[in-house]
Each structure stands twice: as C-alpha cells, then as structure tokens.
DOSETI-324358 format. One record per residue (C-alpha): residue number from 1; residue in three letters; chain; z, x, y. Coordinates in pm, whole numbers, plus 32768, in hexadecimal, padded with zeros to 4 digits. Example, Ala and Ser with C-alpha at 12.3 -4.5 7.8 and 13.67 -1.06 7.14 Angstrom:
BEGIN
1; Ala; A; 830C; 84CE; 7E3E
2; Ser; A; 82CA; 8557; 7F96
END
This chain:
BEGIN
1; Ala; A; ECA2; 4383; 1D2B
2; Asp; A; EDAA; 429C; 1DBC
3; Pro; A; EEAD; 425D; 1CAA
4; Gly; A; EF5A; 4137; 1D55
5; Leu; A; F08E; 40D4; 1C8F
6; Cys; A; EFD8; 4145; 1B56
7; Thr; A; EE6B; 417A; 1AF9
8; Leu; A; EDEA; 4093; 19EA
9; Ala; A; EC86; 4117; 19D6
10; Leu; A; EB93; 4213; 1A67
11; Leu; A; EA35; 418E; 1A9D
12; Ser; A; E8FC; 423A; 1A26
13; Ala; A; E897; 4380; 1ACF
14; Thr; A; E721; 4336; 1AB0
15; Ser; A; E70E; 4211; 1BA0
16; Ser; A; E61F; 42D2; 1C80
17; Asp; A; E521; 42ED; 1B68
18; Pro; A; E45F; 41A5; 1B47
19; Ala; A; E3F2; 41F5; 19E5
20; Gly; A; E53F; 4289; 197D
21; Ala; A; E604; 4221; 184C
22; Asp; A; E739; 41BF; 190F
23; Gly; A; E820; 40E0; 184F
24; Ser; A; E792; 4127; 16F6
25; Glu; A; E846; 41DD; 15E2
26; Asp; A; E747; 42F5; 15D3
27; Ser; A; E76D; 4365; 173C
28; Gly; A; E879; 4469; 16E8
29; Glu; A; E960; 44D4; 1800
30; Gln; A; E892; 4406; 18F5
31; Arg; A; E8FB; 42BD; 1858
32; Pro; A; EA19; 41EA; 18E4
33; Arg; A; EB72; 4260; 1880
34; Leu; A; EC73; 4156; 182A
35; Leu; A; EDE6; 4199; 185F
36; Pro; A; EDC2; 4306; 18CC
37; Asp; A; EEEA; 43EE; 18F8
38; Glu; A; EF4C; 448E; 1A44
39; Ala; A; EE89; 45CD; 19FD
40; Ala; A; ED48; 4509; 19C4
41; Val; A; ED81; 4441; 1B03
42; Arg; A; EDB5; 457C; 1BD3
43; Ala; A; EC79; 4619; 1B43
44; Ala; A; EBA6; 44E0; 1B7D
45; Thr; A; EB18; 4528; 1CD5
46; Gly; A; EA15; 4432; 1D53
47; Arg; A; EA50; 432D; 1C45
48; Gly; A; EAA4; 41C4; 1C86
49; Thr; A; EBEC; 4148; 1BFD
50; Val; A; EC8F; 400D; 1B7A
51; Val; A; EDF8; 4022; 1BEA
52; Leu; A; EF31; 3F52; 1BDA
53; Glu; A; EFA5; 3F1C; 1D3E
54; Gln; A; F0A6; 3E49; 1DF2
55; Val; A; F004; 3D99; 1F18
56; Ser; A; F07B; 3C9B; 2016
57; Tyr; A; EFC6; 3BB9; 210A
58; Ala; A; EFDB; 3C44; 226B
59; Gly; A; EEE7; 3B5D; 231C
60; Pro; A; EF2A; 3A31; 23FA
61; Pro; A; EFD6; 38FD; 2367
62; Leu; A; EEED; 3829; 2299
63; Ala; A; EE93; 36D3; 2325
64; Ser; A; EF14; 359E; 2276
65; Gly; A; EDB3; 351A; 2253
66; Arg; A; EE04; 33AD; 22A4
67; Gly; A; ED15; 3395; 23CB
68; Ala; A; EC08; 344F; 230C
69; Gly; A; EC2B; 3356; 21EF
70; Val; A; EBF1; 322F; 22DB
71; Val; A; EABF; 32D6; 2374
72; Ser; A; EA37; 332A; 221C
73; Ser; A; EA5F; 31C0; 21AB
74; Leu; A; E9A4; 3140; 22DF
75; Asn; A; E891; 3241; 22AA
76; Ser; A; E860; 31D2; 2142
77; Leu; A; E862; 3060; 21A3
78; Phe; A; E76F; 3066; 22C9
79; Ser; A; E63C; 313D; 22FC
80; Arg; A; E619; 3221; 2429
81; Arg; A; E508; 3148; 24C3
82; Leu; A; E5E2; 3011; 24AD
83; Arg; A; E70D; 30C6; 2540
84; Trp; A; E63C; 3137; 2668
85; Ser; A; E5BD; 2FD3; 2699
86; Leu; A; E71F; 2F4B; 269F
87; Ala; A; E78B; 305D; 2790
88; Gly; A; E668; 3008; 2875
89; Leu; A; E6C1; 2E97; 287B
90; Val; A; E82D; 2EE4; 28C9
91; Gly; A; E7B8; 2FC6; 29E2
92; Cys; A; E6DC; 2EAF; 2A6C
93; Val; A; E800; 2DBA; 2A69
94; Phe; A; E8DE; 2EA7; 2B2E
95; Ala; A; E7C2; 2EF6; 2C1E
96; Leu; A; E78F; 2D82; 2C5F
97; Ala; A; E906; 2D51; 2C93
98; Val; A; E911; 2E6E; 2D8F
99; Ala; A; E7E1; 2DE0; 2E44
100; Leu; A; E884; 2C87; 2E54
101; Trp; A; E9C2; 2D20; 2EDB
102; Val; A; E900; 2DD2; 2FEE
103; Val; A; E824; 2CA6; 3049
104; Thr; A; E92A; 2B8F; 3049
105; Gly; A; EA6F; 2C4B; 3085
106; Val; A; EB13; 2BAE; 2F51
107; Arg; A; EC29; 2C75; 2EAE
108; Pro; A; EBB1; 2D67; 2D9D
109; Leu; A; EC47; 2C9E; 2C7C
110; Gly; A; EBC0; 2B5E; 2D11
111; Ala; A; EA67; 2BFA; 2D33
112; Leu; A; EA71; 2C64; 2BC5
113; Tyr; A; EAE2; 2B06; 2B60
114; Leu; A; E9C6; 2A5E; 2C20
115; Thr; A; E8CC; 2B54; 2B8E
116; Leu; A; E93D; 2AFF; 2A2D
117; Leu; A; E91E; 298B; 2A7C
118; Asp; A; E7B9; 29C2; 2AEB
119; Leu; A; E778; 2AA6; 29C3
120; Phe; A; E7DC; 299F; 28C5
121; Ala; A; E71A; 2890; 2982
122; Ile; A; E84C; 27C0; 29D4
123; Asp; A; E7D9; 26A9; 2ABE
124; Asp; A; E851; 271A; 2C13
125; Pro; A; E721; 2726; 2CF8
126; Ala; A; E74F; 27EE; 2E37
127; Leu; A; E6E8; 26CE; 2F1C
128; Gly; A; E73F; 2708; 3085
129; Glu; A; E784; 2878; 3040
130; Ser; A; E6D5; 299D; 30E7
131; Leu; A; E57E; 2A13; 3078
132; Gly; A; E613; 2B51; 2FE1
133; Arg; A; E702; 2A83; 2F0B
134; Gln; A; E5E7; 29A8; 2E8B
135; Ile; A; E510; 2AD9; 2E32
136; Leu; A; E631; 2B77; 2D77
137; Gln; A; E666; 2A34; 2CB4
138; Leu; A; E4FA; 2A3B; 2C48
139; Leu; A; E516; 2BA9; 2BE0
140; Ser; A; E653; 2B5E; 2B1D
141; Gly; A; E5A2; 2A48; 2A61
142; Leu; A; E488; 2B39; 2A0C
143; Val; A; E57D; 2C37; 2984
144; Gly; A; E619; 2B1E; 28B9
145; Leu; A; E4C8; 2ADA; 281A
146; Leu; A; E4B1; 2C4A; 27BF
147; Leu; A; E610; 2C45; 272E
148; Leu; A; E5C1; 2B40; 2625
149; Pro; A; E4C2; 2C0B; 255B
150; Val; A; E59E; 2D41; 2570
151; Leu; A; E6CA; 2C83; 24E5
152; Leu; A; E5EE; 2BEF; 23D3
153; Ala; A; E56F; 2D4C; 237D
154; Ala; A; E6D5; 2DCD; 236D
155; Val; A; E73C; 2CB9; 227C
156; Leu; A; E60D; 2CEC; 219D
157; Glu; A; E635; 2E65; 219B
158; Ala; A; E7A5; 2E50; 2146
159; Leu; A; E757; 2D5B; 202F
160; Gly; A; E64C; 2E44; 1FAB
161; Thr; A; E73F; 2F68; 1FBA
162; Phe; A; E83E; 2EB0; 1EE6
163; Arg; A; E733; 2E45; 1DF0
164; Ser; A; E6B1; 2FA5; 1DCA
165; Ala; A; E80D; 3039; 1D9E
166; Ser; A; E7D9; 3024; 1C26
167; Ala; A; E679; 30B5; 1C3C
168; Leu; A; E617; 3222; 1C4C
169; Arg; A; E5F1; 32B8; 1DA4
170; Arg; A; E4B9; 336D; 1E14
171; Pro; A; E4C8; 34BB; 1ECA
172; Pro; A; E4D8; 346D; 2040
173; Arg; A; E3D7; 34EC; 2134
174; Gly; A; E426; 3635; 21DB
175; Leu; A; E514; 36A0; 20C5
176; Gly; A; E545; 3819; 20B2
177; Gly; A; E63F; 3921; 204B
178; His; A; E68D; 3868; 1F08
179; Val; A; E698; 38C4; 1D97
180; Val; A; E594; 3839; 1CA8
181; Leu; A; E635; 37F3; 1B55
182; Leu; A; E54F; 37C5; 1A2A
183; Gly; A; E5E5; 3704; 1909
184; Leu; A; E701; 3609; 18FF
185; Gly; A; E77A; 3644; 179F
186; Lys; A; E8D8; 36B4; 1746
187; Ile; A; E8C5; 37FF; 17FE
188; Gly; A; E7FB; 3778; 1921
189; Thr; A; E8F7; 3661; 1959
190; Arg; A; EA1B; 3753; 1969
191; Val; A; E95B; 3836; 1A55
192; Leu; A; E906; 370B; 1B33
193; Thr; A; EA71; 369B; 1B43
194; Arg; A; EAE7; 37F7; 1B9F
195; Leu; A; E9DE; 3823; 1CAD
196; Arg; A; EA3E; 36DA; 1D4F
197; Glu; A; EBB0; 373A; 1D42
198; Leu; A; EB4E; 386F; 1E0A
199; Gly; A; EA8F; 3797; 1F02
200; Ile; A; E93A; 382F; 1EAF
201; Pro; A; E80F; 3741; 1EDE
202; Val; A; E750; 370B; 1D9A
203; Val; A; E609; 366B; 1D2E
204; Cys; A; E5ED; 362A; 1BB8
205; Val; A; E4B0; 3622; 1AE7
206; Glu; A; E4B7; 3570; 1997
207; Ser; A; E39A; 351A; 18AD
208; Gly; A; E42A; 33E1; 180D
209; Pro; A; E4DC; 32AE; 1898
210; Glu; A; E5DB; 32B3; 177C
211; Ala; A; E67D; 3404; 17CA
212; Arg; A; E7F6; 3406; 17B2
213; Gly; A; E820; 349C; 190D
214; Leu; A; E764; 338D; 19CC
215; Ala; A; E89D; 32B7; 19E1
216; Thr; A; E958; 33DC; 1A7A
217; Ala; A; E83F; 341B; 1B72
218; Arg; A; E83E; 32A9; 1BD0
219; Arg; A; E9B8; 32AA; 1BFF
220; Leu; A; E9AC; 33E3; 1CD7
221; Arg; A; E880; 3358; 1D99
222; Val; A; E7B0; 348C; 1D4B
223; Pro; A; E633; 3471; 1D74
224; Val; A; E577; 3476; 1C2A
225; Val; A; E406; 34AF; 1BE1
226; Leu; A; E392; 3420; 1A94
227; Gly; A; E26D; 34D6; 19FA
228; Asp; A; E1F9; 35FA; 1926
229; Val; A; E24D; 3733; 19E9
230; Thr; A; E11C; 37E4; 195A
231; Gln; A; E037; 36E2; 19FF
232; Glu; A; DFAB; 371D; 1B58
233; Gly; A; E065; 3675; 1C75
234; Val; A; E1B9; 364B; 1BCD
235; Leu; A; E25D; 377F; 1C60
236; Glu; A; E1B2; 3737; 1DAB
237; Ala; A; E25A; 35E0; 1DAA
238; Ala; A; E3A7; 3696; 1D83
239; Lys; A; E355; 375D; 1EC1
240; Ile; A; E349; 38A8; 1E05
241; His; A; E29B; 3951; 1F2C
242; Arg; A; E3D4; 3919; 2002
243; Ala; A; E4DB; 3950; 1EF4
244; Asp; A; E5D4; 3A6F; 1EEC
245; Ala; A; E5E1; 3A90; 1D71
246; Leu; A; E55B; 3A08; 1C29
247; Leu; A; E637; 39D0; 1AF7
248; Ala; A; E569; 3997; 19BC
249; Val; A; E663; 3923; 18B3
250; Thr; A; E598; 383D; 17D1
251; Ser; A; E5B1; 386A; 1659
252; Ser; A; E44A; 38EB; 1645
253; Asp; A; E411; 3A5E; 1682
254; Thr; A; E29F; 3A20; 16BE
255; Thr; A; E2E0; 3915; 17C5
256; Asn; A; E3DE; 39EA; 187A
257; Leu; A; E2FA; 3B19; 187F
258; Glu; A; E1C8; 3A52; 18F2
259; Ala; A; E290; 39B1; 1A08
260; Val; A; E318; 3AFE; 1A83
261; Leu; A; E1C2; 3BA6; 1A7E
262; Tyr; A; E125; 3A86; 1B3D
263; Ala; A; E242; 3A7C; 1C3A
264; Arg; A; E21F; 3BF1; 1C73
265; Ser; A; E0AB; 3BC3; 1CB3
266; Val; A; E107; 3ACB; 1DC5
267; Arg; A; E233; 3B8D; 1E4B
268; Pro; A; E233; 3CFC; 1DE0
269; Asp; A; E38B; 3D32; 1E7E
270; Leu; A; E42C; 3C03; 1DD6
271; Arg; A; E574; 3C46; 1D22
272; Val; A; E561; 3BD1; 1BBA
273; Val; A; E657; 3BA6; 1A9B
274; Leu; A; E5B2; 3B7F; 1947
275; Arg; A; E652; 3AFB; 180A
276; Leu; A; E5C4; 3B85; 16C6
277; Tyr; A; E63B; 3B69; 1560
278; Asp; A; E5F4; 3CC5; 14D7
279; Asp; A; E6A7; 3DE0; 158A
280; Asp; A; E59C; 3EE5; 153C
281; Phe; A; E492; 3DFF; 15CB
282; Ala; A; E56F; 3DBF; 16FB
283; Thr; A; E58C; 3F37; 1731
284; Ala; A; E412; 3F67; 171C
285; Val; A; E3D3; 3E46; 180E
286; Tyr; A; E4D4; 3ED0; 18FE
287; Arg; A; E433; 4028; 1908
288; Thr; A; E2D6; 3F95; 1931
289; Leu; A; E339; 3EB0; 1A4F
290; Arg; A; E3FD; 3FC6; 1AF8
291; Ala; A; E2CF; 40AB; 1AE3
292; Ala; A; E1E0; 3F9E; 1B64
293; His; A; E2C6; 3F2D; 1C80
294; Pro; A; E3AD; 4050; 1CD6
295; Arg; A; E426; 3FB4; 1E1D
296; Ala; A; E487; 3E65; 1D85
297; Leu; A; E5CC; 3E19; 1CD2
298; Thr; A; E591; 3DCE; 1B61
299; Arg; A; E686; 3D74; 1A4E
300; Ser; A; E62E; 3D18; 18E8
301; Arg; A; E747; 3CCF; 17F4
302; Ser; A; E770; 3C63; 168C
303; Val; A; E870; 3B4B; 1689
304; Ser; A; E8BB; 3B79; 1518
305; His; A; E8F3; 3CEE; 154D
306; Leu; A; E9E1; 3CB4; 1671
307; Ala; A; EA9D; 3B9D; 15BE
308; Ala; A; EAC8; 3C57; 1474
309; Pro; A; EC06; 3D17; 14D9
310; Ala; A; ECB5; 3BD6; 1543
311; Phe; A; EC65; 3B2D; 13F9
312; Ala; A; ECD5; 3C60; 1337
313; Gly; A; EE1D; 3C6E; 13F7
314; Ala; A; EE5D; 3AFD; 13BD
315; Met; A; EE28; 3B2A; 1247
316; Phe; A; EF45; 3C29; 1243
317; Gly; A; F02F; 3B31; 12E9
318; Arg; A; F023; 3BBF; 1449
319; Gln; A; F02C; 3AD5; 1572
320; Ile; A; EEF3; 3B23; 163A
321; Leu; A; EF37; 3B09; 17B0
322; Gly; A; EDE4; 3B6E; 1834
323; Ala; A; ECC3; 3C60; 1828
324; Ile; A; EC0D; 3D30; 192F
325; Pro; A; EAA9; 3DA5; 18E2
326; Val; A; EA73; 3F0E; 194C
327; Glu; A; E8FD; 3F43; 1947
328; Arg; A; E8A4; 3F1B; 17D6
329; Arg; A; EA0B; 3F35; 1757
330; Val; A; EB3B; 3E57; 1784
331; Leu; A; ECAD; 3E7C; 17DB
332; Leu; A; ED8A; 3D8E; 1719
333; Phe; A; EEDB; 3D14; 179A
334; Ala; A; EFC4; 3C98; 1689
335; Ser; A; F132; 3C49; 1650
336; Val; A; F1BB; 3D10; 1527
337; Glu; A; F30E; 3D03; 147C
338; Val; A; F3A1; 3E61; 1495
339; Glu; A; F479; 3E39; 1361
340; Gly; A; F3D6; 3ECD; 122F
341; His; A; F2EA; 3FB1; 12F1
342; Pro; A; F36E; 4117; 12E5
343; Gln; A; F272; 4182; 13F0
344; Leu; A; F324; 4098; 14E5
345; Glu; A; F484; 404B; 146A
346; Gly; A; F593; 411C; 150A
347; Arg; A; F4A6; 41D0; 15F6
348; Thr; A; F483; 41CF; 176F
349; Val; A; F347; 414B; 1815
350; Ala; A; F2CC; 42AF; 1851
351; Glu; A; F319; 431A; 16EC
352; Ala; A; F26B; 41E9; 1658
353; Phe; A; F126; 422C; 1717
354; Arg; A; F006; 42AD; 1643
355; Ala; A; EED5; 430A; 170D
356; Gly; A; ED9A; 4254; 16A8
357; Tyr; A; EE50; 415F; 15C5
358; Trp; A; EF6A; 409F; 1670
359; Arg; A; F04B; 4098; 17A1
360; Val; A; F18B; 3FD1; 17D2
361; Leu; A; F17A; 3F15; 191B
362; Ala; A; F2B3; 3E3D; 190E
END
C-alpha cells in the first residue's frame, strides 16, 4: 500500500468477490480499515488506499476561457444549421467579389463594395458594362434574395432562444458521455451543482414540475426530462443508452431501485450510484447488483447512515469540515479544541494518534 503523507483508510480486501461483504461490519478483517497504523499499512498488500497527499498541477497553463465563452454564447444563440447557412452566404459574397475583381480588374476592396451594393439591391444597374459584370450583378441580387430569409430566421431563432431561457431545456440530439441524475430534491440539487462545477455534462429526470431543484437546473441550463422514471420512455429520453453513469438520488427507495434495474437491463455495464434509506437494505442491494453485474461499477449508500457521524459531531460542539465516504463507512474531518482533552493536550501529533479512532492532521 502507498502511504502517501499518511494513510487515512484501507479499502476492502474482498473487491474481487462480486458477492462479497466488502464494506459491511460483519466482513471481519476483510472490511475497510479507517485510520490504520503503520504496521497495518505495511501488512496491507493489494488493498486500495485513501491517503493524504500533497499534489501540484504540472500540466500546461490553463486557458483564460474568454474565446471559449464567446463561442459557447454563439452556439447557444444560433443552431448549427443556421450557422452553416450564414457561413455559406458569406462564402458566396466573397466568391462573387473575387469573380468581379478578376472579370473587371477593380481593386479587391472596390469589388467587395460593388458586390455588397448589388447584394442589397441598391439601384446601380451595370449598363454599358461587360457581360461578365452584368451576370455577376444578377447573381449578387439572387444571393441577396437568399440572405433575407436567413436573416429573418436568425432574428426569430434568437428571439426564441431568449424566450426559452426561462424554460427547461431538452436533452440535445447526439448527447453522450453524460450523467443521468434522478431526483432534484435537496440532495439531487447539491449533487447537480457539484457536477456542473466539475464540468460534467448532466441530464436530470424529475417527476414533478414543482421540484426545488428545477430552478437550479434552469439557471445552469441543464437539460431536464419531466416524467415518472418508472414509466417506459423516460430514461430513453434522457439518453440513458449513451450515458456514462446513473445517479438515483430520489427520496423513494423503490423508485431508485426500479430505475437502476431498468437502466442495467438497457446498459449492463452502466455505472450506477443508488441512494437508499436503510443501510442494511443498501448492503443487500449492493451485493445483489455486484453479483448480477460483476463487470459494472455499482455503489449503493444510505444517506442517513453516512450523515449520522457529522450530526453526532455537531451535537458535541465540533466544527465539521467535511466527510469522505469509504465504501459503507465514513471518515469525518472536524475542528476540535485541544484544551480539556487529555488524549490530545500536551501531546505531539504522533503521540495523539489512536489507530482506528482519530488522527491529528493539522
């Protein structure tokens, strides 16, 4: 095992057994070990670890993102078909200007100016000019006729985009590699916000139009599918067959389990995270899904079970800084006043460490 700066946890040793009891309290020495001592770390060969490490970014400098923001705004304002139409018209204008330059010998800027005059039907007939000039004037007028409907379509599409800014977006065609998030309640909303902060594409599924997280999804411009996830066609509308993962975090255990089972029938290798209330039930579901789909990544967790240590620590007046789930257990990070605690007061960091119970980090 790689200790890093210090090892916070050793993962389960039964991860190769699909039906194993990894993560549960009755798995003996095979269960995950929290805050192990150095002897346990040295003896843990082949186990995954959760370590505290100091890392730094060694890649190329990150781009400022200003140009990308402009491109993203244009992409959201105009559809791809309209952008290609505009690009084609611009190409036609330059082609006509080049042709006029070659035929008449006019300077390039002058040729472009005359082409624009013809394009906008400004009354300047090419009487007495060469045949090539007259043909180009007719072609420019034709392109001008084509320009009018394209400009009208651009205005209407932009207006429709602004009007629909307050409406829910639909999953775009060709979407893939995204995360399907079921439920936009309190937990689902926080998960959605965090996923978007990480830049992960998300499609949300919510049964009711009054969910508290719909406003967040609308603000983040995240596609949302409204409908009962247990009904046929709802997960298909969220492009589940091209998704990377499914997060079922509704408040109903039955809904979450039905959605995961159906998604696995569509995509047996789909990665799923399942929220369940009862921890024993979550353990049983985890083992069953692992046994049925040994090659797929499955996680089922009881939110109340994972949150209980944080609530207990807060009740004792400790400032909770964070928590890291380790399989079916949790590591709690808290700020504690040393004064009044004989296990900590007057001791060094190494002396204050008690394997399996606490470790002083800073």
